Structures are given as C-alpha cells and as structure tokens.
N, C-alpha and C positions, 0 to 999 in steps of 0.2 A: 480477545486473543491473549493467551497466556505465554509465559516466557519460553516454554518448550516449542511453541509454534513459530517463534520468530528466529530466523537465522541471523539477520543483521538489519541495522537501520543506519542510513547515511543521510546527512543534512546537505541539501543543495540550495545555498542561499540565493542564487540567481533566480531560482524558481520558487523560493520561499516554501520549499517542500521537503518532506521526509520520504525517502524511498525505502520501503519495507520489503525485505525478502523473507518469505515464509519458508519454513522447513518443509521437507517432504512429508513429515508426519502430519502437517496441517492441511496438505493439499492433495494427497494421493498422487502427486506428480513425481516424475523422475527428474534427475538432475538436469536433463536436457529440455524439460518441458517448462511452461510458464509458471511463475510463482511470485510475482511482484504486485504490490499496489502502492499508491502514492497518497500521502496525507499532506494537504496544502493548507497553509496558514492564510486565513482571510481576516481582514480587519474592517470594522465598521463602528462608528460613533464610540470611540474609546474602548472598544471590546475586541477580543480576539476569539475566533472560533476556528475549528479545523474541519476540513472537508476531505473525505477520502474517496478514491476512485480507482478503477482499474483501467481507465482510459486517460492517459496523460502523455505529453511528449517525452518524459523520462523513460517510459516503457512502451514498447510496441508489441512485438510478438512474444514477449516474456510476461505479459499480464496474466494475473491469476483469474480463473474463471469466476463468474458472479457467485456461484454456489460456495466458493471457498473464501469469499470476502467475509470479514467480521459482520455479524448481523446488522449493526448500525450503519454499515456502508452500502448495503444492498439497495438497489433501486427497484 
C-alpha cells in the first residue's frame, strides 16, 4: 500500500492495533462505503510481528473488501 492509498492511520493501544483508513482511490469505495482494515501487533519469544485483517472489533460495517486489502493481508 503506498502513501496515496492511505487516508489515515490511528493507534489504539488497548487493542495493540493500528486502524488504517484507505482512500477512495485505493478501494473504488464512496465516502459512505467500507474502507478500513486493522493491523494488530503480536508478540512471541522476544519478537514482534504484525497481522492484518478486515475483521476486527475496531471495524464492523466499515471493513474494506478482501479484494482491496494489501496482498500480504489477503486470506
């Protein structure tokens, strides 16, 4: 995902997650349609990795469609 495709990023410490809002350029969505995904920090054995998803408590009806997720996030 490049800079033009991201509208905003906000940190939610209680969820250990970043809420990423994609621009309408990235999703073919209108302002009233879904366009968010979440990147959650996971820790294991002194390492940190990030897991992204369009299914998370921070987003419900505003989740971006699977086709609009970055390729590394698609399941």
